[in-house]
Structure formats: C-alpha cells, structure tokens
PyMOL CGO cylinders between C-alpha atoms (Angstrom):
from pymol import cmd
from pymol.cgo import CYLINDER

trace = [
    CYLINDER, 8.75, -10.96, -3.97, 11.61, -11.92, -6.74, 0.3, 1, 1, 1, 1, 1, 1,
    CYLINDER, 11.61, -11.92, -6.74, 10.48, -15.51, -8.07, 0.3, 1, 1, 1, 1, 1, 1,
    CYLINDER, 10.48, -15.51, -8.07, 13.56, -17.52, -10.28, 0.3, 1, 1, 1, 1, 1, 1,
    CYLINDER, 13.56, -17.52, -10.28, 12.57, -20.77, -11.82, 0.3, 1, 1, 1, 1, 1, 1,
    CYLINDER, 12.57, -20.77, -11.82, 14.40, -23.98, -12.21, 0.3, 1, 1, 1, 1, 1, 1,
    CYLINDER, 14.40, -23.98, -12.21, 14.19, -26.73, -14.18, 0.3, 1, 1, 1, 1, 1, 1,
    CYLINDER, 14.19, -26.73, -14.18, 13.60, -29.99, -12.68, 0.3, 1, 1, 1, 1, 1, 1,
    CYLINDER, 13.60, -29.99, -12.68, 13.80, -33.71, -13.50, 0.3, 1, 1, 1, 1, 1, 1,
    CYLINDER, 13.80, -33.71, -13.50, 10.47, -35.48, -13.18, 0.3, 1, 1, 1, 1, 1, 1,
    CYLINDER, 10.47, -35.48, -13.18, 12.19, -38.59, -12.56, 0.3, 1, 1, 1, 1, 1, 1,
    CYLINDER, 12.19, -38.59, -12.56, 12.45, -38.47, -8.96, 0.3, 1, 1, 1, 1, 1, 1,
    CYLINDER, 12.45, -38.47, -8.96, 8.76, -37.28, -8.79, 0.3, 1, 1, 1, 1, 1, 1,
    CYLINDER, 8.76, -37.28, -8.79, 8.11, -40.03, -10.20, 0.3, 1, 1, 1, 1, 1, 1,
    CYLINDER, 8.11, -40.03, -10.20, 9.28, -41.94, -7.85, 0.3, 1, 1, 1, 1, 1, 1,
    CYLINDER, 9.28, -41.94, -7.85, 7.33, -40.77, -5.27, 0.3, 1, 1, 1, 1, 1, 1,
    CYLINDER, 7.33, -40.77, -5.27, 3.92, -41.45, -7.17, 0.3, 1, 1, 1, 1, 1, 1,
    CYLINDER, 3.92, -41.45, -7.17, 4.40, -44.57, -8.12, 0.3, 1, 1, 1, 1, 1, 1,
    CYLINDER, 4.40, -44.57, -8.12, 2.02, -45.81, -5.64, 0.3, 1, 1, 1, 1, 1, 1,
    CYLINDER, 2.02, -45.81, -5.64, -0.62, -42.73, -5.99, 0.3, 1, 1, 1, 1, 1, 1,
    CYLINDER, -0.62, -42.73, -5.99, -2.30, -43.75, -9.31, 0.3, 1, 1, 1, 1, 1, 1,
    CYLINDER, -2.30, -43.75, -9.31, -4.30, -40.36, -8.47, 0.3, 1, 1, 1, 1, 1, 1,
    CYLINDER, -4.30, -40.36, -8.47, -1.73, -37.83, -8.63, 0.3, 1, 1, 1, 1, 1, 1,
    CYLINDER, -1.73, -37.83, -8.63, 0.94, -37.60, -11.17, 0.3, 1, 1, 1, 1, 1, 1,
    CYLINDER, 0.94, -37.60, -11.17, 4.31, -35.85, -11.67, 0.3, 1, 1, 1, 1, 1, 1,
    CYLINDER, 4.31, -35.85, -11.67, 4.36, -32.48, -13.74, 0.3, 1, 1, 1, 1, 1, 1,
    CYLINDER, 4.36, -32.48, -13.74, 7.23, -31.43, -15.58, 0.3, 1, 1, 1, 1, 1, 1,
    CYLINDER, 7.23, -31.43, -15.58, 6.31, -27.83, -14.91, 0.3, 1, 1, 1, 1, 1, 1,
    CYLINDER, 6.31, -27.83, -14.91, 9.37, -26.64, -13.67, 0.3, 1, 1, 1, 1, 1, 1,
    CYLINDER, 9.37, -26.64, -13.67, 9.64, -25.72, -10.09, 0.3, 1, 1, 1, 1, 1, 1,
    CYLINDER, 9.64, -25.72, -10.09, 9.24, -22.00, -9.31, 0.3, 1, 1, 1, 1, 1, 1,
    CYLINDER, 9.24, -22.00, -9.31, 11.55, -20.92, -6.63, 0.3, 1, 1, 1, 1, 1, 1,
    CYLINDER, 11.55, -20.92, -6.63, 9.43, -18.42, -4.15, 0.3, 1, 1, 1, 1, 1, 1,
    CYLINDER, 9.43, -18.42, -4.15, 12.20, -16.00, -2.67, 0.3, 1, 1, 1, 1, 1, 1,
    CYLINDER, 12.20, -16.00, -2.67, 12.16, -15.24, 1.29, 0.3, 1, 1, 1, 1, 1, 1,
    CYLINDER, 12.16, -15.24, 1.29, 10.75, -12.26, 2.26, 0.3, 1, 1, 1, 1, 1, 1,
    CYLINDER, 10.75, -12.26, 2.26, 10.09, -10.25, 5.86, 0.3, 1, 1, 1, 1, 1, 1,
    CYLINDER, 10.09, -10.25, 5.86, 7.63, -7.67, 3.98, 0.3, 1, 1, 1, 1, 1, 1,
    CYLINDER, 7.63, -7.67, 3.98, 4.00, -7.40, 5.27, 0.3, 1, 1, 1, 1, 1, 1,
    CYLINDER, 4.00, -7.40, 5.27, 1.65, -8.40, 2.38, 0.3, 1, 1, 1, 1, 1, 1,
    CYLINDER, 1.65, -8.40, 2.38, -1.45, -7.40, 2.69, 0.3, 1, 1, 1, 1, 1, 1,
    CYLINDER, -1.45, -7.40, 2.69, -4.43, -9.52, 0.81, 0.3, 1, 1, 1, 1, 1, 1,
    CYLINDER, -4.43, -9.52, 0.81, -6.97, -6.54, -0.46, 0.3, 1, 1, 1, 1, 1, 1,
    CYLINDER, -6.97, -6.54, -0.46, -3.64, -4.61, -1.63, 0.3, 1, 1, 1, 1, 1, 1,
    CYLINDER, -3.64, -4.61, -1.63, -3.12, -7.23, -4.14, 0.3, 1, 1, 1, 1, 1, 1,
    CYLINDER, -3.12, -7.23, -4.14, -5.60, -9.18, -5.10, 0.3, 1, 1, 1, 1, 1, 1,
    CYLINDER, -5.60, -9.18, -5.10, -7.62, -7.04, -7.39, 0.3, 1, 1, 1, 1, 1, 1,
    CYLINDER, -7.62, -7.04, -7.39, -8.88, -6.65, -10.59, 0.3, 1, 1, 1, 1, 1, 1,
    CYLINDER, -8.88, -6.65, -10.59, -7.25, -3.63, -11.27, 0.3, 1, 1, 1, 1, 1, 1,
    CYLINDER, -7.25, -3.63, -11.27, -3.69, -4.06, -10.21, 0.3, 1, 1, 1, 1, 1, 1,
    CYLINDER, -3.69, -4.06, -10.21, -1.47, -3.71, -12.96, 0.3, 1, 1, 1, 1, 1, 1,
    CYLINDER, -1.47, -3.71, -12.96, 1.20, -6.07, -11.98, 0.3, 1, 1, 1, 1, 1, 1,
    CYLINDER, 1.20, -6.07, -11.98, -0.44, -8.98, -12.44, 0.3, 1, 1, 1, 1, 1, 1,
    CYLINDER, -0.44, -8.98, -12.44, -3.20, -10.78, -14.86, 0.3, 1, 1, 1, 1, 1, 1,
    CYLINDER, -3.20, -10.78, -14.86, -6.44, -11.14, -12.58, 0.3, 1, 1, 1, 1, 1, 1,
    CYLINDER, -6.44, -11.14, -12.58, -10.24, -11.29, -14.96, 0.3, 1, 1, 1, 1, 1, 1,
    CYLINDER, -10.24, -11.29, -14.96, -12.01, -11.96, -11.32, 0.3, 1, 1, 1, 1, 1, 1,
    CYLINDER, -12.01, -11.96, -11.32, -11.62, -12.79, -7.66, 0.3, 1, 1, 1, 1, 1, 1,
    CYLINDER, -11.62, -12.79, -7.66, -14.47, -14.31, -5.92, 0.3, 1, 1, 1, 1, 1, 1,
    CYLINDER, -14.47, -14.31, -5.92, -16.72, -13.69, -3.58, 0.3, 1, 1, 1, 1, 1, 1,
    CYLINDER, -16.72, -13.69, -3.58, -15.75, -16.57, -1.09, 0.3, 1, 1, 1, 1, 1, 1,
    CYLINDER, -15.75, -16.57, -1.09, -11.74, -15.66, -1.65, 0.3, 1, 1, 1, 1, 1, 1,
    CYLINDER, -11.74, -15.66, -1.65, -12.84, -12.60, -0.55, 0.3, 1, 1, 1, 1, 1, 1,
    CYLINDER, -12.84, -12.60, -0.55, -14.45, -13.30, 2.40, 0.3, 1, 1, 1, 1, 1, 1,
    CYLINDER, -14.45, -13.30, 2.40, -11.95, -15.85, 3.68, 0.3, 1, 1, 1, 1, 1, 1,
    CYLINDER, -11.95, -15.85, 3.68, -8.83, -14.06, 2.37, 0.3, 1, 1, 1, 1, 1, 1,
    CYLINDER, -8.83, -14.06, 2.37, -8.72, -10.20, 1.61, 0.3, 1, 1, 1, 1, 1, 1,
    CYLINDER, -8.72, -10.20, 1.61, -8.78, -9.35, 5.38, 0.3, 1, 1, 1, 1, 1, 1,
    CYLINDER, -8.78, -9.35, 5.38, -5.37, -11.58, 5.93, 0.3, 1, 1, 1, 1, 1, 1,
    CYLINDER, -5.37, -11.58, 5.93, -2.58, -9.78, 6.36, 0.3, 1, 1, 1, 1, 1, 1,
    CYLINDER, -2.58, -9.78, 6.36, 1.10, -11.36, 6.28, 0.3, 1, 1, 1, 1, 1, 1,
    CYLINDER, 1.10, -11.36, 6.28, 3.84, -10.40, 8.40, 0.3, 1, 1, 1, 1, 1, 1,
    CYLINDER, 3.84, -10.40, 8.40, 6.48, -12.88, 6.35, 0.3, 1, 1, 1, 1, 1, 1,
    CYLINDER, 6.48, -12.88, 6.35, 7.30, -15.22, 3.81, 0.3, 1, 1, 1, 1, 1, 1,
    CYLINDER, 7.30, -15.22, 3.81, 9.78, -18.36, 4.48, 0.3, 1, 1, 1, 1, 1, 1,
    CYLINDER, 9.78, -18.36, 4.48, 9.94, -19.22, 0.57, 0.3, 1, 1, 1, 1, 1, 1,
    CYLINDER, 9.94, -19.22, 0.57, 10.93, -22.63, -0.87, 0.3, 1, 1, 1, 1, 1, 1,
    CYLINDER, 10.93, -22.63, -0.87, 10.42, -24.29, -4.42, 0.3, 1, 1, 1, 1, 1, 1,
    CYLINDER, 10.42, -24.29, -4.42, 7.30, -24.68, -5.81, 0.3, 1, 1, 1, 1, 1, 1,
    CYLINDER, 7.30, -24.68, -5.81, 6.56, -28.24, -7.40, 0.3, 1, 1, 1, 1, 1, 1,
    CYLINDER, 6.56, -28.24, -7.40, 3.17, -29.46, -9.26, 0.3, 1, 1, 1, 1, 1, 1,
    CYLINDER, 3.17, -29.46, -9.26, 1.20, -32.83, -9.24, 0.3, 1, 1, 1, 1, 1, 1,
    CYLINDER, 1.20, -32.83, -9.24, -1.57, -33.46, -11.97, 0.3, 1, 1, 1, 1, 1, 1,
    CYLINDER, -1.57, -33.46, -11.97, -5.28, -35.17, -10.66, 0.3, 1, 1, 1, 1, 1, 1,
    CYLINDER, -5.28, -35.17, -10.66, -4.99, -37.87, -12.64, 0.3, 1, 1, 1, 1, 1, 1,
    CYLINDER, -4.99, -37.87, -12.64, -8.49, -39.08, -11.36, 0.3, 1, 1, 1, 1, 1, 1,
    CYLINDER, -8.49, -39.08, -11.36, -11.39, -37.78, -9.04, 0.3, 1, 1, 1, 1, 1, 1,
    CYLINDER, -11.39, -37.78, -9.04, -9.66, -37.55, -5.56, 0.3, 1, 1, 1, 1, 1, 1,
    CYLINDER, -9.66, -37.55, -5.56, -10.24, -34.73, -2.94, 0.3, 1, 1, 1, 1, 1, 1,
    CYLINDER, -10.24, -34.73, -2.94, -8.40, -32.27, -0.88, 0.3, 1, 1, 1, 1, 1, 1,
    CYLINDER, -8.40, -32.27, -0.88, -7.89, -34.11, 2.25, 0.3, 1, 1, 1, 1, 1, 1,
    CYLINDER, -7.89, -34.11, 2.25, -6.55, -37.30, 0.33, 0.3, 1, 1, 1, 1, 1, 1,
    CYLINDER, -6.55, -37.30, 0.33, -4.14, -34.92, -1.73, 0.3, 1, 1, 1, 1, 1, 1,
    CYLINDER, -4.14, -34.92, -1.73, -2.88, -33.53, 1.67, 0.3, 1, 1, 1, 1, 1, 1,
    CYLINDER, -2.88, -33.53, 1.67, -2.49, -37.09, 3.15, 0.3, 1, 1, 1, 1, 1, 1,
    CYLINDER, -2.49, -37.09, 3.15, -0.85, -38.35, 0.72, 0.3, 1, 1, 1, 1, 1, 1,
    CYLINDER, -0.85, -38.35, 0.72, 1.94, -35.36, -0.33, 0.3, 1, 1, 1, 1, 1, 1,
    CYLINDER, 1.94, -35.36, -0.33, 3.00, -33.85, 3.19, 0.3, 1, 1, 1, 1, 1, 1,
    CYLINDER, 3.00, -33.85, 3.19, 5.46, -36.59, 4.12, 0.3, 1, 1, 1, 1, 1, 1,
    CYLINDER, 5.46, -36.59, 4.12, 7.72, -35.46, 1.50, 0.3, 1, 1, 1, 1, 1, 1,
    CYLINDER, 7.72, -35.46, 1.50, 6.51, -31.75, 0.98, 0.3, 1, 1, 1, 1, 1, 1,
    CYLINDER, 6.51, -31.75, 0.98, 5.13, -28.63, 2.68, 0.3, 1, 1, 1, 1, 1, 1,
    CYLINDER, 5.13, -28.63, 2.68, 1.85, -28.67, 1.79, 0.3, 1, 1, 1, 1, 1, 1,
    CYLINDER, 1.85, -28.67, 1.79, 0.75, -24.78, 2.96, 0.3, 1, 1, 1, 1, 1, 1,
    CYLINDER, 0.75, -24.78, 2.96, 1.50, -22.02, 0.92, 0.3, 1, 1, 1, 1, 1, 1,
    CYLINDER, 1.50, -22.02, 0.92, 1.40, -18.38, 1.68, 0.3, 1, 1, 1, 1, 1, 1,
    CYLINDER, 1.40, -18.38, 1.68, -0.81, -15.99, -0.18, 0.3, 1, 1, 1, 1, 1, 1,
    CYLINDER, -0.81, -15.99, -0.18, 2.07, -13.88, -1.18, 0.3, 1, 1, 1, 1, 1, 1,
    CYLINDER, 2.07, -13.88, -1.18, 3.41, -16.98, -3.18, 0.3, 1, 1, 1, 1, 1, 1,
    CYLINDER, 3.41, -16.98, -3.18, 0.40, -17.45, -4.38, 0.3, 1, 1, 1, 1, 1, 1,
    CYLINDER, 0.40, -17.45, -4.38, 0.00, -13.72, -5.54, 0.3, 1, 1, 1, 1, 1, 1,
    CYLINDER, 0.00, -13.72, -5.54, 3.89, -14.04, -6.74, 0.3, 1, 1, 1, 1, 1, 1,
    CYLINDER, 3.89, -14.04, -6.74, 2.85, -16.94, -8.58, 0.3, 1, 1, 1, 1, 1, 1,
    CYLINDER, 2.85, -16.94, -8.58, 0.07, -15.26, -11.08, 0.3, 1, 1, 1, 1, 1, 1,
    CYLINDER, 0.07, -15.26, -11.08, 2.66, -12.29, -11.61, 0.3, 1, 1, 1, 1, 1, 1,
    CYLINDER, 2.66, -12.29, -11.61, 4.29, -14.92, -13.57, 0.3, 1, 1, 1, 1, 1, 1,
    CYLINDER, 4.29, -14.92, -13.57, 3.82, -15.39, -17.26, 0.3, 1, 1, 1, 1, 1, 1,
    CYLINDER, 3.82, -15.39, -17.26, 1.74, -19.13, -16.90, 0.3, 1, 1, 1, 1, 1, 1,
    CYLINDER, 1.74, -19.13, -16.90, 3.70, -22.01, -16.99, 0.3, 1, 1, 1, 1, 1, 1,
    CYLINDER, 3.70, -22.01, -16.99, 4.42, -23.47, -20.91, 0.3, 1, 1, 1, 1, 1, 1,
    CYLINDER, 4.42, -23.47, -20.91, 4.01, -26.56, -19.78, 0.3, 1, 1, 1, 1, 1, 1,
    CYLINDER, 4.01, -26.56, -19.78, 0.23, -26.17, -19.02, 0.3, 1, 1, 1, 1, 1, 1,
    CYLINDER, 0.23, -26.17, -19.02, 0.12, -25.87, -23.34, 0.3, 1, 1, 1, 1, 1, 1,
    CYLINDER, 0.12, -25.87, -23.34, 1.06, -28.90, -24.06, 0.3, 1, 1, 1, 1, 1, 1,
    CYLINDER, 1.06, -28.90, -24.06, 0.11, -29.80, -27.44, 0.3, 1, 1, 1, 1, 1, 1,
    CYLINDER, 0.11, -29.80, -27.44, -2.27, -32.17, -27.00, 0.3, 1, 1, 1, 1, 1, 1,
    CYLINDER, -2.27, -32.17, -27.00, -3.92, -30.29, -24.45, 0.3, 1, 1, 1, 1, 1, 1,
    CYLINDER, -3.92, -30.29, -24.45, -4.06, -27.25, -27.10, 0.3, 1, 1, 1, 1, 1, 1,
    CYLINDER, -4.06, -27.25, -27.10, -5.10, -29.45, -29.48, 0.3, 1, 1, 1, 1, 1, 1,
    CYLINDER, -5.10, -29.45, -29.48, -7.99, -31.31, -27.96, 0.3, 1, 1, 1, 1, 1, 1,
    CYLINDER, -7.99, -31.31, -27.96, -9.44, -28.16, -26.69, 0.3, 1, 1, 1, 1, 1, 1,
    CYLINDER, -9.44, -28.16, -26.69, -8.94, -29.47, -22.54, 0.3, 1, 1, 1, 1, 1, 1,
    CYLINDER, -8.94, -29.47, -22.54, -9.15, -26.74, -20.41, 0.3, 1, 1, 1, 1, 1, 1,
    CYLINDER, -9.15, -26.74, -20.41, -8.43, -28.90, -17.15, 0.3, 1, 1, 1, 1, 1, 1,
    CYLINDER, -8.43, -28.90, -17.15, -5.00, -28.34, -17.02, 0.3, 1, 1, 1, 1, 1, 1,
    CYLINDER, -5.00, -28.34, -17.02, -5.41, -24.92, -16.56, 0.3, 1, 1, 1, 1, 1, 1,
    CYLINDER, -5.41, -24.92, -16.56, -6.37, -24.77, -13.17, 0.3, 1, 1, 1, 1, 1, 1,
    CYLINDER, -6.37, -24.77, -13.17, -3.80, -24.15, -9.93, 0.3, 1, 1, 1, 1, 1, 1,
    CYLINDER, -3.80, -24.15, -9.93, -5.04, -25.43, -6.52, 0.3, 1, 1, 1, 1, 1, 1,
    CYLINDER, -5.04, -25.43, -6.52, -3.13, -24.52, -3.72, 0.3, 1, 1, 1, 1, 1, 1,
    CYLINDER, -3.13, -24.52, -3.72, -3.60, -24.69, 0.09, 0.3, 1, 1, 1, 1, 1, 1,
    CYLINDER, -3.60, -24.69, 0.09, -3.62, -21.80, 1.95, 0.3, 1, 1, 1, 1, 1, 1,
    CYLINDER, -3.62, -21.80, 1.95, -4.61, -20.82, 5.40, 0.3, 1, 1, 1, 1, 1, 1,
    CYLINDER, -4.61, -20.82, 5.40, -6.83, -17.58, 5.67, 0.3, 1, 1, 1, 1, 1, 1,
    CYLINDER, -6.83, -17.58, 5.67, -7.50, -14.81, 7.70, 0.3, 1, 1, 1, 1, 1, 1,
    CYLINDER, -7.50, -14.81, 7.70, -8.87, -17.23, 11.04, 0.3, 1, 1, 1, 1, 1, 1,
    CYLINDER, -8.87, -17.23, 11.04, -5.68, -19.77, 10.49, 0.3, 1, 1, 1, 1, 1, 1,
    CYLINDER, -5.68, -19.77, 10.49, -8.37, -22.11, 8.72, 0.3, 1, 1, 1, 1, 1, 1,
    CYLINDER, -8.37, -22.11, 8.72, -6.70, -24.18, 5.86, 0.3, 1, 1, 1, 1, 1, 1,
    CYLINDER, -6.70, -24.18, 5.86, -8.65, -23.57, 2.99, 0.3, 1, 1, 1, 1, 1, 1,
    CYLINDER, -8.65, -23.57, 2.99, -8.35, -24.18, -1.05, 0.3, 1, 1, 1, 1, 1, 1,
    CYLINDER, -8.35, -24.18, -1.05, -7.52, -21.55, -3.52, 0.3, 1, 1, 1, 1, 1, 1,
    CYLINDER, -7.52, -21.55, -3.52, -7.94, -22.14, -7.27, 0.3, 1, 1, 1, 1, 1, 1,
    CYLINDER, -7.94, -22.14, -7.27, -5.96, -20.78, -10.06, 0.3, 1, 1, 1, 1, 1, 1,
    CYLINDER, -5.96, -20.78, -10.06, -8.13, -20.85, -13.62, 0.3, 1, 1, 1, 1, 1, 1,
    CYLINDER, -8.13, -20.85, -13.62, -6.36, -19.17, -16.52, 0.3, 1, 1, 1, 1, 1, 1,
    CYLINDER, -6.36, -19.17, -16.52, -8.29, -17.74, -19.65, 0.3, 1, 1, 1, 1, 1, 1,
    CYLINDER, -8.29, -17.74, -19.65, -7.54, -15.48, -22.33, 0.3, 1, 1, 1, 1, 1, 1,
    CYLINDER, -7.54, -15.48, -22.33, -8.36, -12.57, -20.03, 0.3, 1, 1, 1, 1, 1, 1,
    CYLINDER, -8.36, -12.57, -20.03, -5.76, -13.58, -17.11, 0.3, 1, 1, 1, 1, 1, 1,
    CYLINDER, -5.76, -13.58, -17.11, -6.76, -16.13, -13.88, 0.3, 1, 1, 1, 1, 1, 1,
    CYLINDER, -6.76, -16.13, -13.88, -9.57, -16.41, -12.36, 0.3, 1, 1, 1, 1, 1, 1,
    CYLINDER, -9.57, -16.41, -12.36, -9.44, -16.93, -8.52, 0.3, 1, 1, 1, 1, 1, 1,
    CYLINDER, -9.44, -16.93, -8.52, -11.48, -18.77, -6.65, 0.3, 1, 1, 1, 1, 1, 1,
    CYLINDER, -11.48, -18.77, -6.65, -11.51, -20.22, -3.31, 0.3, 1, 1, 1, 1, 1, 1,
    CYLINDER, -11.51, -20.22, -3.31, -13.74, -23.33, -1.34, 0.3, 1, 1, 1, 1, 1, 1,
    CYLINDER, -13.74, -23.33, -1.34, -14.42, -23.00, 2.10, 0.3, 1, 1, 1, 1, 1, 1,
    CYLINDER, -14.42, -23.00, 2.10, -13.89, -26.45, 3.31, 0.3, 1, 1, 1, 1, 1, 1,
    CYLINDER, -13.89, -26.45, 3.31, -15.57, -26.58, 6.46, 0.3, 1, 1, 1, 1, 1, 1,
    CYLINDER, -15.57, -26.58, 6.46, -19.14, -27.04, 6.79, 0.3, 1, 1, 1, 1, 1, 1,
    CYLINDER, -19.14, -27.04, 6.79, -20.99, -24.24, 9.00, 0.3, 1, 1, 1, 1, 1, 1,
    CYLINDER, -20.99, -24.24, 9.00, -24.35, -25.42, 10.13, 0.3, 1, 1, 1, 1, 1, 1,
    CYLINDER, -24.35, -25.42, 10.13, -27.19, -22.49, 9.13, 0.3, 1, 1, 1, 1, 1, 1,
    CYLINDER, -27.19, -22.49, 9.13, -29.61, -20.45, 11.60, 0.3, 1, 1, 1, 1, 1, 1,
    CYLINDER, -29.61, -20.45, 11.60, -27.09, -20.98, 14.31, 0.3, 1, 1, 1, 1, 1, 1,
    CYLINDER, -27.09, -20.98, 14.31, -25.12, -18.92, 16.26, 0.3, 1, 1, 1, 1, 1, 1,
    CYLINDER, -25.12, -18.92, 16.26, -21.32, -19.01, 15.29, 0.3, 1, 1, 1, 1, 1, 1,
    CYLINDER, -21.32, -19.01, 15.29, -20.46, -20.10, 18.98, 0.3, 1, 1, 1, 1, 1, 1,
    CYLINDER, -20.46, -20.10, 18.98, -22.75, -22.93, 19.16, 0.3, 1, 1, 1, 1, 1, 1,
    CYLINDER, -22.75, -22.93, 19.16, -22.03, -24.33, 15.37, 0.3, 1, 1, 1, 1, 1, 1,
    CYLINDER, -22.03, -24.33, 15.37, -20.40, -27.73, 15.10, 0.3, 1, 1, 1, 1, 1, 1,
    CYLINDER, -20.40, -27.73, 15.10, -17.61, -26.97, 12.30, 0.3, 1, 1, 1, 1, 1, 1,
    CYLINDER, -17.61, -26.97, 12.30, -16.78, -29.85, 10.61, 0.3, 1, 1, 1, 1, 1, 1,
    CYLINDER, -16.78, -29.85, 10.61, -15.04, -30.61, 7.06, 0.3, 1, 1, 1, 1, 1, 1,
    CYLINDER, -15.04, -30.61, 7.06, -17.26, -30.41, 3.75, 0.3, 1, 1, 1, 1, 1, 1,
    CYLINDER, -17.26, -30.41, 3.75, -16.55, -33.27, 1.54, 0.3, 1, 1, 1, 1, 1, 1,
    CYLINDER, -16.55, -33.27, 1.54, -18.57, -32.00, -0.87, 0.3, 1, 1, 1, 1, 1, 1,
    CYLINDER, -18.57, -32.00, -0.87, -16.05, -28.68, -2.04, 0.3, 1, 1, 1, 1, 1, 1,
    CYLINDER, -16.05, -28.68, -2.04, -13.28, -30.73, -1.22, 0.3, 1, 1, 1, 1, 1, 1,
    CYLINDER, -13.28, -30.73, -1.22, -13.12, -32.47, -4.47, 0.3, 1, 1, 1, 1, 1, 1,
    CYLINDER, -13.12, -32.47, -4.47, -10.34, -31.87, -7.49, 0.3, 1, 1, 1, 1, 1, 1,
    CYLINDER, -10.34, -31.87, -7.49, -11.10, -33.18, -11.07, 0.3, 1, 1, 1, 1, 1, 1,
    CYLINDER, -11.10, -33.18, -11.07, -9.01, -34.75, -13.61, 0.3, 1, 1, 1, 1, 1, 1,
    CYLINDER, -9.01, -34.75, -13.61, -6.06, -32.31, -14.90, 0.3, 1, 1, 1, 1, 1, 1,
    CYLINDER, -6.06, -32.31, -14.90, -6.12, -29.88, -11.90, 0.3, 1, 1, 1, 1, 1, 1,
    CYLINDER, -6.12, -29.88, -11.90, -2.55, -28.78, -11.14, 0.3, 1, 1, 1, 1, 1, 1,
    CYLINDER, -2.55, -28.78, -11.14, -1.79, -28.89, -6.98, 0.3, 1, 1, 1, 1, 1, 1,
    CYLINDER, -1.79, -28.89, -6.98, 0.82, -26.81, -5.93, 0.3, 1, 1, 1, 1, 1, 1,
    CYLINDER, 0.82, -26.81, -5.93, 3.01, -27.63, -2.81, 0.3, 1, 1, 1, 1, 1, 1,
    CYLINDER, 3.01, -27.63, -2.81, 6.53, -27.01, -1.45, 0.3, 1, 1, 1, 1, 1, 1,
    CYLINDER, 6.53, -27.01, -1.45, 9.35, -29.48, -2.02, 0.3, 1, 1, 1, 1, 1, 1,
    CYLINDER, 9.35, -29.48, -2.02, 10.96, -30.31, 1.66, 0.3, 1, 1, 1, 1, 1, 1,
]
cmd.load_cgo(trace, "trace")
C-alpha cells in the first residue's frame, strides 16, 4: 500500500475543535492512504521479524483481537490527527469526531502508517526538551476479527513501535460465551494527555 504525505493547515481543524477542550488539533501532516483491493492478512505483517516495519513488540491483547483478521480491501483516505488535551474516553472522542470524520481505520492502514518514519511533529522542541513521552502514542479505532470495534495503541520508542490494543468490552468471567452479557468497559477506554488520535477526514 502506498502512502503520500500532504501538508494540511491546522486552521480548519482548529475551528472544528473550538468547543472540544479535551481535544486539540495536531500539526502532524495528513497521511494519505491509497485504496487497495489486495488481501491483507494481519498475522503476516504485525511481526517483530518483519523487515519492512520497525516493530519491537506486539502485545498478547493485540494478537488475540487482530492477528486472526484478514481484510479483503481498503478504501483509503486522509488520516488526520488530534491531540488529547485532558483525560477523556474513547466513547467521548468517537462521539465528538464522528460527524466530520470517518472514525474506523483498517489494519492495513495501521500497518502502512508504521512503515513510514514517525512524523517529525511528534518531536516538537518542547516535547524533546522536557522528555515527554506521551506525544509518541497514537490511538486508532479498528474492528477486530469478529467485527467488534476496539482500540489499537501504537507507542514509539528507540527500538520502534510497540503495538498494543485495548478490548473495549467486558466479558464476565466464569460464564459460557453464549451466556455472557457483553458491555462497554470504561476502565480500559481512557485516553491521557498527549495521546494522538488518528481518524479519517470525511
């Protein structure tokens, strides 16, 4: 999958966020994801030994939710970024951004994103000077192999990307799957200051 980078003015995005004090526009350039009809098998790509992407770890939760998935195609689009200005939840972020953005991102696009050099805006002078690591976290909303929407969390460090996921549903223990009452899990859906949220621009 090919990606182009297009500079985008943050002015229009800032206007969208005037009343969203828990989210602010990020100056990171829009990442343009090209559509593809090629099959994408997650287990073939999200591996530490993959020489095409700098991956240092893949969590058990990500492996459980996403590695069984095979995507038949992607529609592509312009991936833009927001920064979390104060602690909030995935539910609130999605509800706020869904009117003007396409929230769901494909695994193929997540992989295409991590193949690129990390955007230079992640390393703003103040961030580097103060040693902040929170600005190196990117959050994306992706459907798993069972078509449930969960959160993929990418954390950049010296060895590359650590790939994690949060299961946004509660499944009571000790019950057969068919009898479980599945609901939202508020404990794992919190996003902290500095996290970058990546969604498509409609």
